[in-house]
C-alpha positions as CSV (number, residue, x, y, z in Angstrom):
1,M,119.2,-31.6,134.6
2,K,122.0,-29.8,136.0
3,K,124.9,-32.3,138.3
4,I,123.4,-32.2,140.9
5,L,127.2,-32.7,142.7
6,L,127.9,-29.5,141.1
7,I,125.8,-26.9,142.3
8,F,125.5,-25.1,145.1
9,I,121.9,-23.6,146.1
10,G,122.2,-22.2,149.7
11,F,119.3,-23.8,152.3
12,L,116.3,-23.0,151.5
13,I,114.4,-24.3,154.8
14,M,115.4,-21.3,157.8
15,S,117.2,-22.6,160.2
16,C,115.3,-22.6,164.0
17,D,117.0,-21.7,167.5
18,D,116.4,-25.0,168.8
19,Y,118.9,-27.4,169.5
20,L,120.6,-29.2,166.4
21,D,117.7,-27.1,164.5
22,I,115.5,-30.9,164.1
23,V,111.9,-29.2,164.8
24,P,110.6,-27.9,161.3
25,D,109.6,-24.9,161.2
26,K,108.7,-22.6,157.4
27,T,105.6,-24.7,157.6
28,Q,104.4,-23.0,154.7
29,E,107.7,-23.2,152.5
30,L,107.7,-26.6,153.0
31,S,104.3,-27.2,151.1
32,L,105.9,-25.7,148.2
33,L,108.3,-26.4,148.0
34,F,107.3,-30.0,147.8
35,E,104.2,-28.7,144.8
36,R,106.4,-30.0,142.2
37,K,109.1,-31.5,140.9
38,E,111.7,-28.6,139.8
39,A,110.9,-26.9,143.2
40,A,111.6,-30.7,145.0
41,Y,115.3,-30.9,143.0
42,T,116.0,-28.1,145.3
43,A,115.5,-30.1,148.1
44,L,117.8,-33.0,146.8
45,V,120.3,-30.8,145.9
46,T,120.2,-28.7,149.7
47,C,120.4,-32.2,150.9
48,Y,123.7,-32.8,148.8
49,S,125.2,-29.2,149.3
50,Y,126.2,-29.7,153.0
51,M,128.2,-33.2,152.6
52,P,132.3,-31.1,153.0
53,Q,134.4,-29.8,150.4
54,N,137.8,-31.6,150.0
55,D,139.3,-29.6,147.7
56,G,138.9,-27.0,149.8
57,I,142.7,-25.5,150.6
58,Y,141.0,-24.2,154.2
59,S,137.9,-26.1,154.2
60,T,139.7,-29.6,154.0
61,Y,140.7,-32.8,156.4
62,V,143.8,-32.9,153.8
63,L,145.8,-31.4,155.1
64,A,145.3,-32.5,158.8
65,S,147.7,-35.0,159.2
66,D,151.8,-35.4,158.9
67,E,151.4,-35.7,155.2
68,L,151.7,-32.3,154.2
69,T,152.6,-28.4,155.6
70,T,153.0,-25.0,154.9
71,P,155.5,-22.3,155.3
72,F,153.8,-21.0,158.9
73,A,152.2,-17.3,156.9
74,K,150.4,-19.7,155.1
75,D,149.2,-22.2,157.7
76,T,145.4,-23.3,157.5
77,P,142.4,-23.8,159.6
78,A,143.7,-27.7,159.5
79,I,147.3,-27.5,160.5
80,E,146.4,-25.4,162.8
81,L,144.8,-28.5,164.5
82,M,147.2,-30.1,164.1
83,K,149.6,-27.7,165.4
84,G,147.3,-28.7,168.4
85,E,145.4,-25.6,168.9
86,Q,142.1,-26.8,168.9
87,N,139.7,-25.5,171.4
88,A,136.2,-26.4,173.0
89,D,134.5,-22.8,173.0
90,N,135.5,-22.6,169.2
91,P,136.6,-25.2,167.6
92,I,138.5,-25.8,164.6
93,M,137.1,-27.7,161.4
94,G,133.9,-29.0,163.7
95,Y,131.1,-30.9,161.7
96,W,128.9,-31.0,165.0
97,S,127.9,-26.3,164.7
98,G,129.3,-25.8,161.2
99,Y,132.7,-23.4,161.2
100,S,133.5,-20.1,158.6
101,A,136.6,-20.6,156.1
102,L,137.8,-18.5,153.7
103,G,136.6,-20.0,149.9
104,R,133.1,-21.8,151.4
105,G,132.9,-23.0,155.2
106,Q,130.9,-25.3,156.4
107,E,127.6,-25.8,157.5
108,S,127.0,-28.1,160.6
109,L,126.5,-31.8,159.6
110,F,122.9,-32.1,161.9
111,K,121.2,-29.5,159.3
112,G,122.1,-31.8,156.6
113,I,120.8,-34.7,158.0
114,R,117.8,-32.5,159.2
115,A,117.7,-31.7,155.1
116,C,117.4,-35.1,154.3
117,N,115.0,-35.9,156.7
118,T,112.7,-32.9,155.5
119,L,112.9,-34.5,151.9
120,I,112.3,-38.1,153.0
121,Q,109.0,-37.1,154.7
122,N,107.7,-34.7,151.9
123,I,108.9,-36.0,148.4
124,D,106.1,-38.6,148.6
125,K,103.6,-35.2,148.0
126,V,105.1,-33.6,144.7
127,L,102.7,-34.1,142.2
128,D,104.9,-34.7,138.8
129,M,107.3,-37.4,139.5
130,T,106.3,-41.0,139.3
131,T,106.7,-43.2,142.0
132,E,110.4,-44.6,140.7
133,E,111.8,-40.8,140.5
134,K,110.3,-39.9,144.5
135,L,111.7,-43.8,145.7
136,N,115.1,-42.9,144.3
137,W,115.5,-39.3,145.3
138,K,114.6,-39.8,149.1
139,S,117.0,-43.0,148.9
140,E,119.3,-40.9,148.1
141,A,119.0,-38.4,151.1
142,I,118.2,-41.8,152.9
143,F,121.9,-43.0,152.0
144,L,123.7,-38.9,153.1
145,K,122.2,-39.2,156.0
146,A,124.3,-42.2,156.5
147,Y,126.7,-40.8,155.3
148,Y,126.5,-37.4,157.7
149,H,126.0,-39.3,160.8
150,F,128.9,-41.6,160.2
151,L,131.5,-38.2,159.9
152,L,130.2,-36.7,162.9
153,L,130.4,-40.2,164.5
154,I,134.1,-40.4,163.7
155,H,135.1,-37.3,164.7
156,Y,133.2,-37.0,167.9
157,G,132.1,-40.5,168.5
158,P,129.3,-41.6,170.2
159,I,126.6,-38.8,169.0
160,P,123.0,-38.0,168.7
161,I,120.9,-40.0,166.7
162,V,118.6,-38.0,164.6
163,D,116.3,-39.9,162.3
164,V,113.6,-37.9,162.1
165,N,112.6,-34.7,162.7
166,L,110.0,-33.8,165.3
167,P,107.2,-32.3,164.9
168,I,106.9,-29.0,165.6
169,S,104.9,-29.1,169.2
170,S,108.4,-30.5,170.3
171,S,108.7,-29.6,174.2
172,V,111.6,-28.0,174.8
173,D,113.2,-31.2,176.8
174,D,112.5,-33.1,173.9
175,V,115.1,-31.6,172.2
176,K,117.4,-32.3,174.2
177,V,119.1,-35.5,173.1
178,R,121.3,-37.6,173.7
179,R,124.2,-39.5,172.8
180,E,123.9,-43.0,172.2
181,L,126.4,-45.9,172.4
182,V,129.4,-46.2,169.8
183,D,128.1,-49.3,168.6
184,D,124.4,-48.4,168.5
185,V,125.4,-45.7,165.9
186,F,127.0,-48.4,163.6
187,Q,124.6,-49.8,163.2
188,Y,122.1,-47.0,162.9
189,I,124.3,-46.1,159.9
190,F,124.9,-50.0,158.1
191,N,121.0,-50.2,159.0
192,T,120.0,-46.4,157.1
193,V,122.7,-47.1,154.1
194,D,120.4,-51.1,153.7
195,L,117.4,-49.1,153.1
196,S,118.9,-47.1,150.7
197,I,119.9,-49.6,148.4
198,D,116.9,-50.8,147.3
199,G,115.4,-48.0,146.6
200,L,118.5,-47.1,144.4
201,I,119.7,-47.1,140.8
202,E,122.6,-50.0,139.7
203,R,125.3,-47.5,138.4
204,N,125.2,-43.2,137.3
205,L,126.6,-43.1,134.3
206,T,125.0,-40.5,132.4
207,T,127.1,-37.1,132.7
208,N,124.3,-35.4,134.7
209,S,124.2,-38.3,136.9
210,F,128.0,-38.5,138.7
211,G,128.5,-38.7,141.9
212,R,124.8,-38.8,142.5
213,I,125.0,-41.8,144.9
214,D,124.2,-45.0,143.6
215,K,123.9,-49.1,144.4
216,V,128.1,-49.2,144.2
217,I,129.0,-46.0,145.8
218,A,126.5,-47.3,148.7
219,K,128.0,-50.3,149.1
220,S,131.7,-49.6,149.3
221,F,130.6,-46.7,151.2
222,K,129.0,-49.6,153.9
223,S,132.3,-51.3,153.4
224,R,134.6,-48.2,154.5
225,V,131.7,-48.0,158.0
226,S,132.6,-51.8,158.5
227,I,136.3,-51.4,158.4
228,Y,135.9,-48.5,160.9
229,Y,133.3,-50.6,162.5
230,A,136.3,-53.3,162.9
231,S,139.5,-51.1,163.7
232,P,140.9,-50.9,167.0
233,M,140.0,-47.2,168.0
234,F,135.5,-48.5,167.9
235,N,136.2,-51.8,168.8
236,G,136.8,-53.5,172.2
237,N,138.9,-49.6,173.2
238,T,139.9,-50.3,176.5
239,E,143.0,-47.9,176.4
240,I,141.6,-44.6,176.0
241,F,138.1,-44.6,176.6
242,S,137.9,-46.7,179.2
243,S,136.3,-44.3,181.9
244,F,134.2,-42.3,178.9
245,T,130.6,-43.4,180.3
246,N,127.4,-42.1,179.8
247,E,124.9,-40.8,182.4
248,N,123.4,-44.5,183.3
249,G,127.3,-45.6,183.2
250,E,126.8,-47.4,180.2
251,H,130.6,-47.1,178.1
252,Y,130.1,-45.2,175.1
253,F,133.3,-47.7,173.5
254,N,132.3,-51.1,173.2
255,Q,135.1,-52.4,176.1
256,I,135.5,-55.9,174.7
257,Y,137.3,-57.1,171.0
258,D,134.6,-57.9,168.7
259,E,136.8,-60.3,166.2
260,T,133.2,-61.6,164.6
261,K,133.6,-57.4,163.5
262,W,136.1,-58.2,161.1
263,N,134.0,-60.5,159.0
264,L,131.7,-58.4,158.8
265,A,133.9,-56.0,157.0
266,A,135.5,-58.6,154.7
267,E,131.2,-59.6,153.7
268,Y,130.6,-55.9,153.0
269,T,134.0,-55.0,151.1
270,S,133.4,-58.3,149.0
271,E,130.6,-57.5,147.7
272,A,131.5,-54.4,147.3
273,I,134.2,-54.9,144.9
274,Q,132.0,-57.5,143.1
275,A,128.9,-54.5,142.8
276,C,132.0,-52.2,141.1
277,L,133.6,-55.4,138.6
278,D,129.5,-56.1,137.7
279,N,129.3,-52.4,136.9
280,G,133.0,-51.9,134.8
281,L,134.7,-50.3,137.1
282,S,139.0,-51.9,137.6
283,L,142.2,-50.3,138.4
284,Y,143.1,-47.0,136.8
285,E,145.4,-47.0,133.6
286,Y,146.3,-44.2,131.2
287,N,144.9,-45.5,127.8
288,G,146.7,-42.1,125.7
289,Q,149.9,-41.9,124.1
290,P,152.7,-40.1,126.6
291,A,153.7,-36.8,126.0
292,A,156.6,-37.1,123.7
293,Y,158.6,-35.2,126.1
294,D,159.0,-38.0,127.9
295,Y,160.4,-40.4,125.6
296,T,164.0,-40.4,124.4
297,S,166.0,-43.1,123.0
298,Y,167.0,-43.7,126.6
299,S,163.0,-44.2,128.2
300,N,162.0,-47.6,129.7
301,S,158.5,-47.7,128.6
302,N,157.8,-49.6,131.4
303,F,158.7,-46.8,133.5
304,I,156.7,-44.1,132.0
305,Q,153.3,-45.5,131.4
306,K,153.4,-45.9,135.4
307,L,153.8,-42.8,135.8
308,Y,151.2,-42.0,134.1
309,D,148.5,-44.5,135.1
310,L,149.2,-43.4,138.7
311,R,149.4,-39.3,138.3
312,Y,146.4,-39.4,135.9
313,L,144.7,-42.6,138.5
314,I,143.2,-39.0,140.2
315,T,143.0,-36.1,137.4
316,D,141.4,-37.7,135.0
317,K,137.9,-37.7,135.0
318,W,135.3,-40.0,136.3
319,N,137.2,-42.5,135.6
320,S,136.9,-46.5,135.8
321,E,138.8,-46.3,139.4
322,L,137.2,-44.0,140.7
323,I,133.5,-45.3,142.4
324,W,132.1,-41.8,144.2
325,G,133.8,-38.5,143.4
326,N,133.2,-35.2,144.4
327,S,132.8,-32.0,142.8
328,K,132.8,-28.4,143.0
329,P,130.1,-26.2,141.8
330,V,129.7,-25.4,138.5
331,G,129.0,-21.7,137.5
332,S,131.0,-20.0,140.5
333,N,134.0,-18.1,141.0
334,D,135.5,-20.1,143.6
335,E,137.7,-22.3,142.3
336,W,140.9,-19.8,143.1
337,W,140.6,-21.4,146.4
338,N,141.1,-25.6,145.5
339,L,143.2,-27.1,146.7
340,Q,145.5,-28.4,142.8
341,A,145.9,-24.1,143.1
342,G,148.2,-24.9,146.7
343,A,150.0,-27.0,145.7
344,L,150.9,-26.4,142.1
345,M,154.3,-24.9,141.8
346,K,154.7,-21.2,140.0
347,D,156.3,-21.5,136.8
348,P,159.4,-19.2,136.5
349,S,158.7,-18.1,132.9
350,A,155.4,-17.1,133.1
351,S,154.3,-13.6,133.4
352,R,151.0,-14.6,136.6
353,V,151.1,-17.2,139.0
354,E,148.2,-15.8,140.6
355,A,146.9,-20.2,140.9
356,A,149.9,-21.6,141.3
357,W,151.0,-21.0,144.9
358,Q,153.3,-22.7,145.6
359,W,153.1,-23.6,149.4
360,V,151.5,-26.9,150.0
361,A,154.4,-29.4,150.2
362,P,154.8,-32.9,151.2
363,T,157.3,-33.5,154.5
364,M,159.8,-35.6,154.5
365,R,158.5,-38.2,156.2
366,M,156.4,-39.0,153.2
367,A,159.2,-38.9,151.4
368,E,160.5,-41.9,153.3
369,L,157.2,-43.9,153.3
370,Y,157.3,-44.5,149.6
371,Y,159.5,-48.1,148.8
372,T,162.5,-48.4,147.1
373,K,162.0,-49.9,143.3
374,N,161.9,-53.5,144.6
375,G,159.3,-52.5,146.5
376,L,159.9,-52.9,150.1
377,P,160.4,-50.3,152.8
378,I,163.6,-48.0,152.5
379,D,164.6,-49.5,156.1
380,E,164.0,-53.0,155.1
381,D,165.7,-52.8,151.0
382,I,169.1,-54.6,152.2
383,Q,169.4,-52.9,148.5
384,F,169.4,-49.3,149.9
385,N,171.8,-47.2,151.5
386,F,169.4,-45.7,154.3
387,N,172.3,-45.0,156.4
388,N,173.6,-43.2,154.2
389,R,170.1,-41.1,152.7
390,Y,170.0,-37.4,153.4
391,S,173.7,-37.6,151.6
392,T,173.9,-36.9,147.8
393,T,175.1,-39.0,144.8
394,Y,175.5,-38.8,141.4
395,V,172.5,-39.7,139.4
396,G,173.4,-42.6,137.1
397,S,172.9,-43.9,133.7
398,N,170.2,-46.3,135.1
399,Q,168.6,-43.6,137.5
400,M,167.9,-41.0,134.5
401,E,163.8,-41.3,134.4
402,E,164.2,-40.7,138.0
403,A,166.5,-37.7,138.3
404,Q,168.8,-35.8,136.0
405,R,171.2,-37.3,134.9
406,G,175.6,-36.4,135.7
407,Q,173.6,-34.3,138.2
408,Q,173.1,-34.1,142.4
409,T,170.5,-34.7,144.1
410,A,170.3,-37.1,148.0
411,I,170.1,-40.9,147.8
412,L,167.2,-41.1,149.7
413,N,165.4,-39.2,146.1
414,L,166.8,-42.2,144.3
415,N,166.2,-46.0,143.3
416,R,162.3,-45.7,144.6
417,E,159.0,-47.2,143.4
418,P,156.4,-45.0,140.2
419,R,154.6,-43.7,143.5
420,F,157.2,-41.2,144.0
421,Y,158.1,-40.1,140.7
422,S,154.3,-39.6,140.1
423,N,153.6,-38.5,143.9
424,I,156.5,-36.0,144.9
425,G,158.9,-33.4,143.3
426,F,162.5,-32.7,144.3
427,D,165.2,-30.5,143.0
428,R,167.3,-32.1,140.1
429,G,164.5,-34.8,139.7
430,F,160.8,-33.8,136.7
431,Y,157.5,-32.3,137.3
432,R,155.2,-32.6,134.7
433,G,153.0,-29.3,134.6
434,W,152.1,-26.2,133.1
435,G,151.1,-28.9,129.7
436,E,155.2,-28.9,130.2
437,L,158.4,-31.4,131.4
438,W,160.6,-29.6,134.4
439,R,163.8,-30.4,134.8
440,L,163.4,-29.1,138.4
441,R,166.6,-26.7,140.4
442,M,165.2,-25.8,144.0
443,K,167.6,-24.2,146.0
444,K,167.3,-20.9,147.0
445,G,167.8,-18.3,143.5
446,E,167.9,-21.3,141.3
447,S,164.2,-21.2,139.2
448,H,161.8,-23.5,141.5
449,G,163.6,-22.8,144.5
450,R,162.9,-20.4,147.1
451,I,162.7,-16.3,145.7
452,A,164.0,-14.5,148.5
453,N,161.7,-13.7,151.4
454,S,158.6,-14.6,149.4
455,S,156.1,-16.6,151.7
456,D,155.3,-18.7,148.3
457,Y,157.8,-22.0,149.3
458,L,157.6,-25.5,149.6
459,T,159.2,-25.5,153.2
460,T,160.4,-29.1,152.6
461,G,162.0,-29.0,149.5
462,Y,159.0,-31.5,147.6
463,S,156.1,-30.7,146.0
464,L,152.9,-31.7,145.6
465,K,152.1,-33.8,142.7
466,K,149.5,-36.4,142.9
467,I,146.5,-33.3,143.3
468,V,148.3,-31.8,140.1
469,H,147.1,-32.3,137.0
470,P,149.4,-32.1,134.5
471,D,147.9,-29.9,132.6
472,S,147.2,-27.4,134.8
473,E,148.5,-24.1,134.3
474,G,148.2,-21.2,136.6
475,D,148.4,-18.0,135.4
476,S,144.6,-17.5,135.9
477,Y,142.4,-20.3,137.6
478,G,140.3,-20.8,134.9
479,K,143.4,-22.7,133.7
480,L,143.6,-25.4,136.2
481,V,142.3,-28.3,134.8
482,D,139.1,-29.3,137.3
483,Y,137.9,-32.7,138.3
484,P,136.1,-34.7,141.0
485,W,138.1,-35.3,144.2
486,P,137.8,-39.1,144.6
487,L,135.5,-39.8,147.9
488,I,135.9,-44.0,147.0
489,R,138.8,-45.5,144.6
490,L,138.8,-49.3,144.0
491,A,142.6,-49.2,145.2
492,E,140.8,-48.3,149.0
493,L,138.5,-51.5,148.0
494,Y,141.3,-54.0,147.4
495,L,143.4,-52.8,150.8
496,S,140.6,-53.3,152.9
497,Y,139.8,-56.4,152.0
498,A,143.7,-57.7,152.7
499,E,143.2,-55.5,155.2
500,A,140.0,-57.2,157.1
501,L,140.7,-61.2,155.5
502,N,144.3,-60.3,157.7
503,E,142.6,-59.4,161.1
504,I,140.1,-62.6,160.1
505,S,143.0,-65.3,159.4
506,G,146.5,-64.0,158.9
507,P,148.4,-64.2,155.6
508,S,147.0,-66.2,153.2
509,Q,147.1,-66.2,149.4
510,E,143.5,-64.7,148.7
511,V,145.4,-61.7,150.8
512,F,148.6,-61.0,148.9
513,D,146.0,-61.4,146.0
514,A,144.2,-58.1,146.8
515,I,147.3,-56.4,147.7
516,N,148.8,-57.3,144.8
517,K,146.4,-56.2,141.6
518,V,147.2,-52.2,143.7
519,R,151.0,-53.6,143.8
520,A,151.5,-54.2,139.5
521,R,149.2,-51.3,138.8
522,A,152.4,-49.3,141.2
523,G,154.8,-51.4,139.0
524,I,156.7,-53.1,142.0
525,P,157.1,-56.8,143.4
526,M,154.8,-58.6,144.5
527,I,154.4,-59.1,147.9
528,D,154.8,-62.2,148.5
529,E,157.8,-62.5,145.8
530,I,159.9,-59.7,147.5
531,W,159.0,-60.7,151.2
532,S,160.6,-63.5,150.4
533,N,163.3,-63.0,149.4
534,P,166.5,-62.8,151.6
535,T,168.5,-60.9,148.7
536,F,166.2,-58.4,148.6
537,A,163.9,-58.6,152.7
538,K,165.6,-57.7,155.5
539,T,163.1,-59.6,157.4
540,P,162.4,-62.2,155.1
541,G,158.7,-63.6,155.7
542,K,157.6,-61.0,157.7
543,H,154.2,-61.0,155.5
544,T,153.7,-64.9,157.0
545,S,152.6,-63.7,160.3
546,K,149.9,-61.3,161.1
547,D,151.6,-58.7,162.9
548,G,154.1,-58.1,159.8
549,L,151.0,-59.0,157.5
550,R,149.1,-56.1,159.1
551,E,152.6,-53.5,159.0
552,I,152.4,-53.9,155.7
553,I,149.0,-53.6,154.5
554,Q,148.6,-50.4,156.8
555,Q,152.0,-48.8,154.9
556,E,150.7,-50.2,151.2
557,R,147.7,-48.0,152.1
558,M,149.4,-45.0,153.9
559,I,151.0,-44.7,149.8
560,E,148.4,-46.0,147.7
561,L,145.8,-43.1,149.2
562,A,148.8,-40.9,150.2
563,F,148.1,-37.2,150.1
564,E,143.7,-37.9,149.4
565,G,142.8,-37.5,153.4
566,H,142.4,-40.7,154.4
567,R,145.7,-40.8,156.5
568,Y,144.1,-38.5,159.8
569,Y,141.5,-41.4,159.8
570,D,143.3,-44.5,159.4
571,L,145.7,-44.2,162.0
572,R,142.8,-42.5,164.4
573,R,141.2,-45.8,163.6
574,W,144.6,-47.9,163.9
575,L,144.9,-45.9,167.1
576,K,148.7,-44.8,165.7
577,A,147.4,-41.3,165.6
578,H,149.6,-40.2,169.3
579,E,153.2,-42.5,168.3
580,Y,152.6,-40.4,164.3
581,F,151.3,-36.8,165.1
582,N,153.2,-35.9,168.1
583,T,156.0,-35.4,166.6
584,P,158.2,-32.7,164.5
585,V,158.3,-32.0,161.1
586,F,160.8,-31.8,159.1
587,G,162.7,-30.9,155.6
588,W,165.4,-30.0,153.5
589,S,167.3,-26.6,154.2
590,V,165.1,-24.7,151.5
591,D,167.2,-21.4,152.5
592,E,170.9,-22.2,151.3
593,S,171.7,-22.6,147.5
594,E,174.4,-24.4,147.9
595,R,173.8,-27.9,147.6
596,D,175.7,-29.4,151.0
597,S,174.0,-26.6,152.8
598,Y,170.6,-27.5,150.9
599,Y,171.1,-31.1,151.9
600,Q,170.7,-30.9,155.5
601,K,167.9,-32.6,157.6
602,I,165.9,-29.7,159.7
603,L,163.0,-29.3,161.7
604,V,160.4,-27.1,159.4
605,G,157.6,-27.7,162.4
606,Q,156.0,-29.4,164.9
607,R,152.5,-31.8,164.5
608,T,150.8,-32.1,168.4
609,F,148.4,-34.8,169.2
610,L,147.2,-35.7,172.7
611,K,146.7,-39.7,173.2
612,E,143.9,-39.2,176.1
613,R,142.6,-36.1,174.1
614,D,142.9,-35.6,170.3
615,Y,140.9,-39.3,169.0
616,L,137.8,-36.9,168.9
617,H,137.4,-33.6,168.6
618,P,135.1,-31.1,171.3
619,I,131.6,-30.9,171.4
620,K,131.6,-26.4,170.9
621,T,130.7,-25.4,174.6
622,T,127.3,-23.2,173.6
623,E,126.3,-26.6,172.1
624,L,126.5,-27.7,176.3
625,T,125.0,-24.9,177.5
626,R,121.9,-25.1,175.2
627,N,121.8,-28.8,176.0
628,S,122.2,-30.0,179.8
629,N,121.7,-33.8,178.6
630,L,125.2,-33.7,176.7
631,I,128.9,-34.9,178.0
632,Q,131.6,-33.3,176.8
633,N,134.3,-35.6,174.8
634,P,137.6,-36.2,177.4
635,N,139.6,-34.2,178.8
636,W,138.2,-31.2,176.7
């Protein structure tokens, strides 16, 4: 059996013209599709094929936020969305109606739901499958149906629930479905995931099953759903959606905050963590030998080990921390568009650099987000020279694993935590790529800086290491080291558990322990130790209040899960998106060749996010025309 997530097969059941495509057609073809196991497998593959491709550079929400930017000439749909270019007549990256994009695009997730319903309703007809196999495949489709409802929910808020495909005899009025209350959609998702769990296998560990849904994935996803359910955007949201009601005057978003939803989140997340541990999952640690070039007579082996732990936790295939991953199709020629190519730096000595685009760049905001080496925010660490962070200084002998000794770089780039150095490259820092160690020179005209007027350049002067495998070579697309995109990993669950517990009853040792698991792997001091120390922390004791600890947990999450596609959604569910996304984007002055001119903070772009409008995506205008029962999202 081929890997189900590594095969892309076009949807064989043609869509009909009725709204949401929920009425089955081609009845004769359906009967043939579910006559034998081999044909039915195509239907299962089709259910998976609607999963959004997170590493497709022109179809990914990883670029939707203030984390990453590109040169103007290279704007992707997600960047355009964040610049305020969204509109209801032709929505950018819309999951409701689907969209076209270079590389792959995305079909409507309602079509994906319909494909799942088709399998669920017909799999029992297959003659050459065991009862156990039928139940397992059906359960996978049931889970995917819940997953697609969830993706629609977090983009559009209230959505129609499509639990079954309507019969072909359905009237026009029958298919004109209505949007359901947000809490009802959440409850439907919870119930549907629960329905799937009993029929799933415990854990898919065979090569030909990687990425297929199992109990551990389902329980972990249920944790994520519960965190959103309890979060401010969906829990008592009177700030934005107080006037968003249906035709009966009912609020689509509940208007009364319910703290018990955090209890549910803690319960589901605890169950998910235990399921992971019972099945051998653990926070990733690199077990190989770091490359010889990373060791010298003065190397700090613990620091180097942390860099490897952090760099490979994403790019090491199907590792111990990955709960659920999504891969590209096998045997296709589509690998050229994956996100790794956009971030991979060019090798100045290579004759070809077709798969190293060098134009997906972290913003200065992200460079400033990471902690100091003491595990504190840069504006909270007494020992960090925050006020002069944009000034330059020489790299000292005690910083030679961070940057090039004797060279000058920004104070901002020194004395930072290991995640900063494993995730972000900077002028006079190091870069492990193309199977080599590079000493970066990133001013204009230098080996890794902007050359002439090329549109392939890092707009901010920072490079993205995190999603690039150190052995990927960009002279051809076939030399990019492939790996599954992380959809859920164990670190997320620990941080979600800490968030839920803090919202229930405030700081406790159990909350600290959950965060500290992630911090220990990151190589920084424990939260309760460093925040209690007045020698380092400007506001010692901040972690002892619920509000203070909430800020700490949120920053920990934004750092640990950076560049994985979480930030756009987390800041929205926290109702902080309008504070972060409606702001300028800054970087270094990369068109300058002299040090003093290069190290000037300049405006390199803009993000636009309107509080009253952009927390929800618009439903395409033609959908409203076709279905008079639909109500458009506010201010669209």
